C-alpha positions as CSV (number, residue, x, y, z in Angstrom):
1,X,65.2,18.3,-61.9
2,X,61.8,16.5,-62.1
3,X,60.8,18.7,-65.0
4,X,64.0,17.8,-66.8
5,X,63.6,14.1,-66.3
6,X,60.0,14.0,-67.3
7,X,60.9,16.2,-70.3
8,X,63.5,13.6,-71.4
9,X,60.9,10.8,-71.1
10,X,58.4,12.9,-73.0
11,X,60.9,13.5,-75.8
12,X,61.5,9.7,-76.1
13,X,57.7,9.2,-76.0
14,X,57.2,11.8,-78.8
15,X,59.9,10.2,-80.9
16,X,58.1,6.8,-80.6
17,X,54.8,8.4,-81.4
18,X,56.2,10.2,-84.4
19,X,57.8,6.9,-85.6
20,X,54.3,5.5,-86.2
21,X,54.0,8.0,-89.1
22,X,57.1,6.8,-90.8
23,X,57.3,3.1,-89.9
24,X,54.1,1.6,-91.4
25,X,54.6,-1.8,-89.7
26,X,54.6,-2.6,-86.0
27,X,52.5,0.5,-85.1
28,X,51.0,-1.3,-82.1
29,X,54.5,-2.2,-80.9
30,X,55.6,1.4,-81.1
31,X,52.5,2.6,-79.3
32,X,53.0,0.0,-76.6
33,X,56.7,1.0,-76.3
34,X,55.7,4.7,-76.0
35,X,53.3,3.8,-73.2
36,X,56.2,2.5,-71.0
37,X,57.5,6.1,-70.6
38,X,54.7,7.0,-68.2
39,X,55.7,4.0,-66.0
40,X,59.3,5.1,-66.0
41,X,58.3,8.6,-64.9
42,X,56.3,7.2,-62.0
43,X,59.3,5.1,-61.0
44,X,61.7,8.0,-61.3
45,X,59.5,10.7,-59.8
46,X,56.0,10.0,-58.5
47,X,52.4,9.2,-59.4
48,X,51.4,12.9,-59.6
49,X,54.1,13.7,-62.1
50,X,53.2,10.5,-64.0
51,X,49.6,11.6,-64.4
52,X,50.7,15.0,-65.7
53,X,53.2,13.3,-68.0
54,X,50.4,10.9,-69.2
55,X,48.1,13.9,-70.0
56,X,50.9,15.6,-71.9
57,X,51.6,12.3,-73.8
58,X,47.9,11.9,-74.7
59,X,47.7,15.4,-76.0
60,X,50.9,15.1,-78.0
61,X,49.7,11.8,-79.5
62,X,46.7,13.6,-81.0
63,X,49.0,16.2,-82.5
64,X,52.0,14.0,-83.6
65,X,50.3,10.9,-85.0
66,X,48.9,11.6,-88.4
67,X,46.6,8.6,-88.5
68,X,43.9,9.7,-86.0
69,X,42.7,6.2,-85.5
70,X,46.1,5.2,-84.2
71,X,46.0,8.2,-81.9
72,X,42.6,7.1,-80.6
73,X,44.0,3.6,-80.0
74,X,46.9,5.1,-78.0
75,X,44.7,7.4,-76.0
76,X,42.1,4.7,-75.1
77,X,44.4,1.7,-74.6
78,X,48.1,2.3,-74.3
79,X,48.7,5.9,-73.3
80,X,47.2,5.8,-69.8
81,X,48.3,2.2,-69.0
82,X,51.3,3.1,-66.8
83,X,49.1,5.1,-64.4
84,X,46.3,2.5,-64.5
85,X,48.7,-0.3,-63.8
86,X,50.4,1.5,-61.0
87,X,47.1,2.3,-59.3
88,X,45.8,-1.2,-59.6
89,X,49.0,-2.9,-58.5
90,X,49.7,-0.6,-55.6
91,X,46.1,-0.6,-54.1
92,X,44.8,-4.2,-54.6
93,X,45.8,-7.8,-53.8
94,X,46.9,-10.0,-56.7
95,X,43.6,-11.8,-57.3
96,X,41.6,-8.6,-57.3
97,X,44.2,-7.0,-59.7
98,X,43.3,-9.5,-62.4
99,X,39.6,-8.9,-62.0
100,X,40.2,-5.1,-62.2
101,X,42.5,-5.5,-65.2
102,X,40.0,-7.6,-67.1
103,X,37.3,-5.1,-66.3
104,X,39.5,-2.2,-67.4
105,X,40.6,-3.9,-70.7
106,X,37.0,-4.8,-71.5
107,X,35.9,-1.2,-70.9
108,X,38.8,0.1,-73.0
109,X,38.1,-2.3,-75.9
110,X,34.4,-1.5,-75.7
111,X,35.1,2.2,-76.0
112,X,37.5,1.6,-78.8
113,X,35.0,-0.6,-80.6
114,X,32.3,2.1,-80.3
115,X,34.6,4.7,-81.7
116,X,35.9,2.5,-84.5
117,X,32.5,1.5,-85.7
118,X,31.6,5.2,-86.3
119,X,34.4,5.5,-88.8
120,X,34.9,2.0,-90.3
121,X,32.8,-1.1,-90.8
122,X,33.8,-3.4,-88.0
123,X,32.8,-7.0,-88.3
124,X,32.8,-7.9,-84.6
125,X,32.7,-11.5,-83.3
126,X,32.7,-12.6,-79.7
127,X,35.9,-14.6,-80.3
128,X,37.7,-11.3,-80.7
129,X,37.1,-10.5,-77.0
130,X,39.0,-13.6,-76.0
131,X,41.8,-12.8,-78.4
132,X,42.0,-9.3,-77.2
133,X,42.1,-10.4,-73.6
134,X,44.9,-12.8,-74.3
135,X,46.8,-10.1,-76.1
136,X,46.1,-7.7,-73.2
137,X,47.6,-10.1,-70.7
138,X,50.6,-10.7,-72.9
139,X,51.0,-6.9,-73.0
140,X,50.7,-6.6,-69.3
141,X,53.2,-9.4,-68.7
142,X,55.8,-7.8,-71.1
143,X,55.1,-4.4,-69.6
144,X,55.9,-5.8,-66.1
145,X,59.1,-7.3,-67.4
146,X,60.1,-4.0,-69.1
147,X,59.5,-2.2,-65.8
148,X,61.7,-4.8,-64.0
149,X,64.4,-4.4,-66.6
150,X,64.3,-0.6,-66.2
151,X,64.4,-0.8,-62.4
152,X,67.2,-3.4,-62.2
153,X,69.3,-2.6,-65.2
154,X,68.7,0.9,-66.6
155,X,67.8,2.9,-63.5
156,X,71.1,2.2,-61.7
157,X,73.0,3.6,-64.8
158,X,71.0,6.8,-64.9
159,X,72.9,9.8,-63.5
160,X,71.0,11.2,-60.5
């Protein structure tokens, strides 16, 4: 049963990842939406299955997404966020969570920057860090509400 549920979520994740090839706008939104599937797997099953799901999702993103830079963005920032968020929020108090999330996002953005500058000319300014951090916390806020919506509205309607 666990394999079937995670397979359904992986199919939805794959459809969203494939959509980035055919819907040229809102690529970041599609990647962010795809990242929710790992959180849903953790909610429905457990962390271990969520980690396996996330690894499969990251591998599939490198295969399914034609624009490899989009795939790298998913792998570094969005794809693993369900697992990261679960670990941070289940192990640490609220104030520490924010510090860890800031550190995580800075690390992810730094890695993304180092990768991006190898392939494209990136004109980096310090103000971008502030902008990315604000966007990251908006993403985290929306992600949390999507999880709440799933738990309170969708999960009760899923056949067990």
